[in-house]
C-alpha positions, 0 to 999 in steps of 0.5 A, a space after each residue: 540902438 543896436 543892443 535894443 534891436 538885438 534884444 527885440 529880435 531875440 525875444 519876439 521875432 525868433 520865437 514867432 518864426 519858430 512857432 509858425 514853422 512848428 504850426 506849419 509842420 503840424 498842419 502838413 503832418 495832419 494833412 498827410 495823415 488824413 490823405 493816407 487814411 481817407 477812404 479810397 474808391 477802387 473799382 472792383 473787377 467784374 468776373 466773367 466766364 465767356 462762351 463762344 459758338 461761331 459758324 465756320 466763316 467767323 474769325 476766332 481771333 481775338 477771343 471774346 474775353 480780349 474784346 471785352 477787356 479792350 473796352 472795359 479794363 476791370 473785366 477779368 476771367 473767372 477762376 475754376 469754381 468762382 462765381 461769375 457773370 456768364 457772357 455767351 455769344 452764338 452766331 449762326 449763318 443763314 444764307 449770306 447773313 450772319 445772325 448773332 445772339 448775346 446772353 448775359 446771365 447770373 444764376 436764373 437772371 439773364 438778358 439777351 440781345 441780337 445783331 445781324 450783318 453779312 459780315 460775321 466780324 461786324 456781328 461779333 464786334 457789335 455783340 462785344 460792345 453790347 456786352 461791355 455796356 451791359 457789364 459796365 452799367 448794370 452788372 454788379 461785381 460777382 464777389 463773395 457776398 457779405 454775411 449780412 445784408 444779402 447781396 443785391 440781385 442783378 438788374 437784368 432782364 429775366 427770361 420769364 416773369 415780370 420785366 425789371 425796371 431797366 434793361 442791361 443793354 440799350 435796345 438795338 435800333 431797328 435795321 432796315 431790310 437789305 435788298 438783294 439783286 440776282 440773275 439766273 438761268 435754268 431749265 423747266 420741264 412740265 407734264 403738259 400732255 407730254 414732257 415739254 422742256 423750256 430754258 429760262 432766264 430771269 432776274 430776282 430782287 429779295 429782302 433780307 428779313 426773317 422770311 426773305 421774300 423775293 420776286 422773280 420775273 423771267 422769260 422762257 421759250 420751250 422746245 417744239 413738241 409734235 402732237 400726232 393724229 391719224 390725220 396729221 401732226 401739229 408742232 406746238 411751242 410755248 413762249 411766256 413770261 414767268 412770275 414767282 413770288 417766294 418766301 423762305 421758311 427753312 434754313 440750315 447752314 448752306 441750304 434754305 427752302 421756301 414756297 412760291 406762288 407762280 404764274 405764266 402769261 404768254 402764247 401757245 403757237 401751233 403749226 401744222 406739219 407737212 404734207 398738210 398746209 394750214 396757217 399757224 395759229 397762236 393762242 393766249 396761255 395763262 396759268 397760276 399755281 404754287 411750288 416749293 424750292 430748295 437752294 444750296 448756296 455753295 458760294 457767298 454769291 452763287 447757288 443752285 436750286 431745284 423746284 417743283 409744283 403744279 399750275 392750272 391753266 386759266 386759258 385752256 385752248 384745244 387744238 383739233 383738225 376739222 371736224 373734230 380730230 383733237 391734236 392737243 387739249 390743255 390738262 386741268 393740272 400741269 405738274 412741273 419741275 426745274 433746276 436753276 443757277 443763281 448769281 447774286 449781284 448785291 
């Protein structure tokens, strides 16, 4: 029984085990060979050349290339003379607002996106995210093209001509206009038959948009001015509310300028000076006009303004002694100029 068992193991079981082990080794070798020779899908680097134009209040660190590589690890800087995608950002200061533009370009093809914020750091960060998205989704790697077929064109928005089927960066959602609130004080002089000086106090609300519209409402009370005649003199004083509706059209660094529609509503009060004695009289004083304004923003929240313009009296009273000795007659056009100090609260 034992001899027959040894013979069975020797001639049947052992050969089967050896054959099975050899087959398993052969299959394992084929799998290893197949894995070594299987095509590998490697990400080709995106070669870029970065350009930054920033205003004086912007941070210069980290640089744009570092911001891109932090979000997209296959971005690398181009070597001298190497074909590359040009990634350019430009941030300019408009008052207390930083406005930035991103340009992605390869050859004649380019795409542009914009962002704005009171913080330059936020603008740069937003433009860097847009650039990374555009490079990752739409820009093919810039490598030496094969002789045939010709390389595909970059699917980016051209600066002119028909639009491509897709844009490199998702359109930025519209930004709500940011409202500003300011307080100020100033002095205004008008050529109202004489040089009349009026201190003013005002409040202003504005909106950060392309033309920066604003509405300013203030109060003023002039110093008294005496108009004299052969029969005596009268002291005249103006107390009024002043309304200015303005828009900005010129911006350059810390300076900006615009035009305003302006109006006044108030009272003109006249008192006869001794030795004459007459009751004081008050009259409505209403004017409308236009002006130009230039401001220098020497601090993010503080600015100095100068303005000048002309107003036309709508209610023009005439003061005189009986029977017809004129003391004051409102002119048809009143020129004025002024200066003010403005503090932005928000």
